[in-house]
C-alpha positions as CSV (number, residue, x, y, z in Angstrom):
1,M,92.4,114.3,131.3
2,T,94.9,112.3,133.3
3,G,92.7,110.0,135.2
4,T,91.4,106.7,133.9
5,R,88.9,105.7,136.6
6,V,85.1,106.1,136.6
7,L,82.9,106.0,139.6
8,V,79.5,104.7,138.6
9,L,76.6,105.7,141.0
10,N,73.1,104.4,140.9
11,S,71.0,106.3,143.5
12,G,67.7,104.8,144.4
13,S,65.1,106.1,146.8
14,S,66.7,104.4,149.8
15,S,69.9,102.9,148.3
16,V,73.1,103.7,146.5
17,K,74.9,101.2,144.3
18,Y,78.4,102.0,143.1
19,Q,81.4,100.6,141.2
20,L,84.8,102.0,140.6
21,I,86.2,100.9,137.2
22,D,89.6,101.6,135.6
23,M,88.9,102.2,131.9
24,R,92.5,101.2,130.9
25,D,91.5,97.6,131.1
26,G,88.0,97.5,132.4
27,E,89.1,96.3,135.8
28,R,86.6,96.7,138.6
29,L,88.5,98.1,141.6
30,A,85.7,98.4,144.1
31,A,82.0,97.9,144.3
32,G,79.3,98.2,146.9
33,L,75.8,98.9,148.1
34,V,74.3,101.2,150.7
35,E,70.8,100.2,151.5
36,R,68.0,101.2,153.8
37,I,69.1,104.8,153.8
38,G,67.1,106.9,156.4
39,E,66.5,103.8,158.6
40,R,68.1,102.8,161.9
41,T,69.2,99.5,160.3
42,S,71.1,101.0,157.3
43,R,73.9,98.8,155.9
44,L,76.9,99.4,153.7
45,K,78.6,96.5,152.0
46,H,81.9,97.4,150.3
47,T,84.1,95.0,148.3
48,L,87.7,95.5,147.1
49,V,87.3,93.4,144.0
50,A,90.8,92.2,143.2
51,A,91.5,91.1,146.8
52,G,88.0,89.7,147.3
53,D,87.9,91.6,150.5
54,T,84.4,92.6,151.7
55,R,83.6,94.8,154.6
56,E,80.2,95.5,156.1
57,Q,78.9,98.1,158.5
58,E,75.5,98.6,160.0
59,G,74.0,101.6,161.7
60,P,71.9,104.7,160.8
61,I,72.8,106.5,157.6
62,A,70.5,109.5,157.6
63,D,70.4,110.5,153.9
64,H,72.2,110.3,150.6
65,E,74.8,112.8,151.5
66,A,75.8,110.7,154.5
67,A,75.7,107.6,152.3
68,L,78.0,109.0,149.7
69,K,80.4,110.3,152.4
70,A,80.4,106.8,153.8
71,V,81.2,105.4,150.3
72,A,84.0,107.9,149.9
73,S,85.4,106.9,153.3
74,E,85.4,103.2,152.4
75,L,87.1,103.9,149.0
76,G,89.6,106.1,150.9
77,R,90.6,103.2,153.2
78,D,91.6,101.3,150.1
79,G,93.6,104.2,148.6
80,L,90.8,104.8,146.0
81,G,89.3,107.9,147.5
82,L,87.2,110.5,145.6
83,D,90.2,112.9,145.9
84,S,92.4,110.7,143.8
85,P,93.8,112.3,140.6
86,E,93.1,109.0,138.9
87,L,89.3,109.6,139.1
88,A,88.3,111.1,135.8
89,V,84.5,111.3,136.0
90,I,81.4,110.2,138.0
91,G,78.8,108.5,135.9
92,H,75.2,108.6,137.2
93,R,72.4,106.3,136.2
94,V,69.3,108.4,135.6
95,V,66.1,106.5,134.9
96,H,64.1,109.0,132.9
97,G,65.4,111.4,130.3
98,G,62.2,111.9,128.3
99,E,62.6,112.9,124.7
100,F,65.2,115.5,125.4
101,F,68.1,113.3,126.4
102,S,69.1,110.8,123.7
103,E,72.8,110.3,124.7
104,P,75.1,110.6,127.8
105,T,75.2,114.2,128.9
106,L,77.6,116.3,130.9
107,I,75.6,117.6,133.9
108,D,75.1,121.3,134.5
109,E,72.2,123.2,136.0
110,S,70.1,123.1,132.8
111,V,70.4,119.3,132.8
112,L,69.4,119.1,136.4
113,T,66.4,121.4,135.7
114,E,65.2,119.1,132.9
115,I,65.6,115.9,135.0
116,E,63.5,117.7,137.7
117,R,60.9,118.6,135.1
118,L,60.6,114.9,134.3
119,I,59.7,113.9,137.9
120,P,55.9,113.7,137.1
121,V,56.7,110.8,134.7
122,A,59.3,109.2,137.0
123,P,58.2,110.1,140.5
124,L,59.9,107.1,142.2
125,H,63.2,107.4,140.4
126,N,64.2,110.8,139.2
127,P,64.1,112.5,142.6
128,A,66.6,109.9,144.0
129,N,68.8,110.2,141.0
130,L,68.9,114.0,141.4
131,T,69.8,113.7,145.1
132,G,72.7,111.4,144.2
133,I,73.9,113.8,141.6
134,R,73.8,116.9,143.8
135,T,75.5,115.1,146.7
136,A,78.3,113.9,144.4
137,Q,78.7,117.4,143.0
138,A,79.1,118.8,146.5
139,L,81.8,116.2,147.3
140,R,83.7,116.8,144.0
141,P,82.6,120.1,142.5
142,D,85.6,120.1,140.2
143,L,85.0,116.8,138.6
144,P,82.9,116.2,135.4
145,Q,79.6,114.4,136.2
146,V,77.7,112.5,133.4
147,A,74.1,111.4,133.3
148,V,73.4,108.2,131.4
149,F,69.7,107.7,130.9
150,D,67.7,104.5,130.9
151,T,65.5,105.9,128.3
152,A,68.1,107.2,125.9
153,F,68.7,104.0,123.8
154,H,65.0,103.9,123.0
155,T,64.8,107.5,121.6
156,T,65.6,106.1,118.2
157,M,62.1,104.5,118.0
158,P,60.1,105.8,115.1
159,Q,56.9,107.7,115.9
160,S,54.8,104.8,114.8
161,A,56.3,102.8,117.7
162,A,56.7,105.6,120.2
163,R,53.2,107.2,120.0
164,Y,50.0,105.9,121.6
165,A,46.8,106.2,119.6
166,I,45.3,109.1,121.6
167,D,44.7,112.8,120.9
168,P,48.2,114.1,120.1
169,K,47.4,117.4,121.8
170,I,46.7,115.7,125.1
171,A,49.6,113.4,124.7
172,D,52.0,116.3,124.1
173,R,50.6,118.3,126.9
174,Y,51.2,115.6,129.5
175,R,54.3,114.0,127.8
176,I,52.4,110.8,127.2
177,R,54.4,108.5,124.9
178,R,56.3,105.2,125.0
179,Y,59.8,105.9,126.5
180,G,61.0,102.4,127.3
181,F,63.5,101.5,130.1
182,H,66.5,99.3,130.8
183,G,68.1,101.1,127.9
184,T,71.7,100.8,129.1
185,S,71.2,97.0,129.3
186,H,69.6,96.8,125.9
187,A,72.4,98.9,124.4
188,Y,75.2,96.8,126.0
189,V,73.6,93.4,125.3
190,S,72.7,94.2,121.6
191,R,76.3,95.3,121.0
192,E,77.8,92.3,122.8
193,T,75.6,89.9,120.9
194,A,77.0,91.3,117.6
195,R,80.5,90.8,119.0
196,L,79.6,87.3,119.9
197,L,78.6,86.7,116.3
198,G,81.8,88.3,115.0
199,R,79.9,91.0,113.3
200,A,79.5,94.8,113.6
201,P,76.4,96.0,115.5
202,E,75.4,98.0,112.3
203,D,75.0,94.7,110.5
204,V,72.9,92.8,113.1
205,N,69.3,92.6,114.0
206,V,68.7,91.5,117.6
207,I,65.7,90.8,119.9
208,V,67.0,91.5,123.4
209,L,65.0,89.9,126.3
210,H,66.0,91.6,129.6
211,L,64.3,89.2,132.1
212,G,64.7,90.1,135.8
213,N,62.2,91.1,138.4
214,G,61.5,93.9,136.0
215,A,61.4,92.6,132.4
216,S,61.5,94.2,128.9
217,A,62.1,93.3,125.3
218,S,63.5,95.4,122.5
219,A,63.9,95.1,118.7
220,V,67.3,96.4,117.7
221,R,68.0,97.0,114.0
222,G,71.6,97.7,113.1
223,G,72.4,98.9,116.6
224,R,69.4,101.2,116.9
225,C,66.2,100.4,119.0
226,V,63.1,100.4,116.8
227,D,60.7,99.1,119.4
228,T,60.6,98.2,123.1
229,S,58.0,96.7,125.4
230,M,57.9,99.2,128.3
231,G,56.0,102.4,127.7
232,L,55.2,105.6,129.5
233,T,56.2,103.7,132.7
234,P,57.9,100.3,133.3
235,L,54.4,98.8,133.8
236,E,53.7,98.1,130.1
237,G,54.9,94.9,128.3
238,L,56.0,91.6,129.6
239,V,54.7,89.8,132.7
240,M,57.2,90.7,135.5
241,G,57.9,89.8,139.1
242,T,55.3,92.0,140.6
243,R,54.0,94.1,137.6
244,S,51.1,93.0,135.4
245,G,52.5,94.1,132.0
246,D,50.1,94.6,129.1
247,M,46.5,94.8,130.2
248,D,43.2,96.2,128.9
249,P,43.2,99.8,130.3
250,A,39.4,99.4,130.9
251,V,40.3,97.1,133.8
252,I,41.3,100.2,135.7
253,F,37.9,101.9,135.1
254,H,36.2,98.6,136.1
255,L,38.1,98.4,139.4
256,M,37.2,102.0,140.1
257,R,33.5,101.8,139.3
258,V,32.7,98.3,140.4
259,G,35.5,97.5,142.9
260,G,35.5,101.0,144.5
261,M,39.3,101.1,144.4
262,S,41.2,104.4,144.4
263,A,43.9,105.3,141.8
264,D,46.6,104.7,144.4
265,E,45.2,101.3,145.3
266,I,45.1,100.2,141.6
267,D,48.6,101.6,141.2
268,T,49.8,99.4,144.0
269,L,47.9,96.4,142.7
270,L,49.3,96.6,139.2
271,N,52.9,97.5,140.2
272,K,53.5,95.6,143.4
273,R,50.9,92.8,143.7
274,S,50.5,91.5,140.2
275,G,52.8,89.7,137.7
276,L,54.2,86.4,138.9
277,F,53.7,87.4,142.5
278,G,50.0,88.2,142.0
279,L,49.4,84.9,140.1
280,C,51.1,82.5,142.5
281,G,52.5,84.3,145.5
282,D,56.1,84.1,144.3
283,N,58.2,86.4,142.2
284,D,61.4,84.3,142.3
285,M,61.6,82.2,139.2
286,R,63.7,79.6,141.0
287,E,61.0,79.0,143.5
288,I,58.3,79.0,140.9
289,R,60.2,76.4,138.9
290,R,60.6,74.3,142.0
291,R,56.9,74.4,142.6
292,V,56.1,73.6,139.0
293,D,58.4,70.5,139.2
294,E,56.4,69.4,142.3
295,G,53.1,69.7,140.4
296,D,51.9,73.0,141.8
297,E,49.1,74.0,139.4
298,Q,49.0,77.7,140.4
299,A,52.8,78.0,139.8
300,A,52.5,76.2,136.5
301,L,49.8,78.6,135.3
302,A,51.9,81.6,136.3
303,F,54.8,80.2,134.4
304,D,52.7,79.5,131.3
305,I,51.2,83.0,131.3
306,Y,54.8,84.4,131.6
307,I,56.0,82.4,128.7
308,H,52.9,83.1,126.6
309,R,53.5,86.8,126.8
310,L,57.2,86.4,126.1
311,K,56.5,84.4,123.0
312,K,54.1,87.0,121.8
313,Y,56.8,89.7,122.0
314,I,59.4,87.5,120.3
315,G,57.0,87.0,117.4
316,A,55.9,90.6,117.2
317,Y,59.5,91.9,117.2
318,Y,60.4,89.3,114.6
319,A,57.7,90.9,112.4
320,V,58.9,94.4,113.2
321,L,62.5,93.6,112.2
322,G,61.7,91.4,109.2
323,R,65.1,89.7,109.6
324,V,66.4,88.4,112.9
325,D,70.0,87.4,113.4
326,A,69.9,86.7,117.1
327,V,67.7,86.5,120.2
328,A,69.6,87.4,123.3
329,F,68.6,86.5,126.9
330,T,69.9,88.6,129.7
331,A,69.5,89.8,133.4
332,G,68.8,87.5,136.4
333,V,66.1,85.2,134.9
334,G,67.4,85.4,131.3
335,E,70.9,84.5,132.3
336,N,70.2,81.8,134.8
337,A,66.8,80.2,134.1
338,A,67.3,77.5,131.4
339,P,63.7,76.4,131.5
340,V,62.5,79.9,130.6
341,R,64.8,80.1,127.6
342,E,63.8,76.6,126.4
343,A,60.1,77.3,126.8
344,A,60.3,80.8,125.2
345,V,61.5,79.4,121.9
346,A,59.7,76.1,121.9
347,G,57.5,75.8,118.9
348,L,59.2,78.6,117.1
349,E,61.3,76.3,114.9
350,G,59.6,77.6,111.8
351,L,61.1,81.0,112.6
352,G,64.6,79.4,112.8
353,L,64.6,79.5,116.6
354,A,65.8,76.6,118.8
355,V,68.0,75.8,121.7
356,D,70.4,73.0,122.1
357,A,69.5,71.2,125.4
358,G,73.1,70.6,126.4
359,L,74.3,74.1,125.7
360,N,71.2,75.6,127.4
361,A,71.9,73.7,130.6
362,V,75.4,75.0,131.0
363,R,75.8,77.6,133.7
364,S,78.4,80.3,132.9
365,G,79.1,83.9,133.4
366,E,80.3,84.3,129.9
367,A,78.4,85.3,126.8
368,R,77.6,82.2,124.8
369,L,75.4,80.7,122.1
370,I,72.9,78.1,123.1
371,S,71.3,77.4,119.7
372,P,72.3,74.3,117.6
373,A,75.2,74.6,115.2
374,G,74.1,76.1,111.9
375,A,70.8,77.5,113.3
376,R,69.3,80.2,111.1
377,V,68.8,82.5,114.1
378,A,71.4,82.5,116.9
379,V,70.0,82.2,120.4
380,A,72.4,83.7,123.0
381,V,72.9,84.2,126.7
382,V,74.6,87.5,127.2
383,P,75.2,88.7,130.8
384,T,74.3,92.3,131.1
385,D,76.7,94.9,132.5
386,E,74.9,98.2,133.0
387,E,77.7,99.6,135.2
388,M,80.3,99.0,132.5
389,E,78.0,100.6,129.9
390,I,77.6,103.7,132.1
391,A,81.3,103.9,132.7
392,T,82.1,103.4,129.0
393,Q,79.7,106.1,127.9
394,S,80.8,108.5,130.7
395,Y,84.5,108.1,130.0
396,A,84.0,108.4,126.3
397,L,82.0,111.6,126.6
398,V,84.6,113.3,128.9
399,N,87.4,112.3,126.5
400,E,85.4,113.6,123.6
401,S,84.7,117.0,125.3
402,E,88.4,117.4,126.2
403,N,89.8,116.0,122.9
404,P,87.2,116.5,120.2
405,R,89.6,115.9,117.4
406,L,90.3,112.4,118.6
407,T,86.8,111.0,118.1
């Protein structure tokens, strides 16, 4: 393999995010987003990273094939086209890999068939991921393509954490188990936290808190996930921007029987009209904190419920791990909302957790410790980089397949 560049593609139902990364030094060459695919007001935003040059275009982009052709055209204008011999591999984010995919995988027809079979447990994501893959294959049929699965990092969970307490025959028939999501982020952040501590991932136990509009926690023992908060779907776990998180499942039966709501209406309620948005009408933590500071009681209650659930997971995963070396905050809220970090560990001094107010207030794009010097458990802010994780895994896999004796 002569090329050193990886094109990372994240195909959503109506969008494509992309980054072109040179693996010699991790330099981002280009990045962009195509959004509102299939609408008259489609938009492509493309950035040549080193030059800071951003171009935007608006107009109808009919489908993912047209979107990727537009991306290829923009890259070509910068001399970075898909036909470049420097391009070694295309790495695709795939949301759901079920139990079958536990690591990055070279894509062939059997892989595509299995991703398609998983559509019933990921109906919003896997179809779009498949479309992106097939379109990229059509544009560069000669190039290796790799799938990196959001669920893969969590396949190391023991059965005691992965299984629900229901009839195993029914669970197996309908693939009902806890899969977990945000796996590329949890893998990257847990490893970067170990690096920040100057230790090997195999020697470190970390609780990772991925807090964005979607939010999840994981317990990582020696580099391997042993528990995570999301389950069969991303609905389980923490309070999120628009998702309820953990809830008595009988609420669903109650809403059906007493409220007369359909399954689709309840699905919409719990996934799109709950969480912070359902509690106070806002799902932007910055706006919620502004309202809290102005004395808004509804926003304050939403914030308190969010923090209460977060603390419960920190405590639970502390118990699961037995020894915790670090708690790492990441993603949009985790990286930027100092009040969330402070409130999440407040009162947990007995567990060795605390933040230094001055360090916590610092805004930085770098991984950093915010716990007091000499703290028993490090508290860290570690910016996530899912695109780099996908690029790293994809490039390593292609190198391994071509040079197996070098690994």
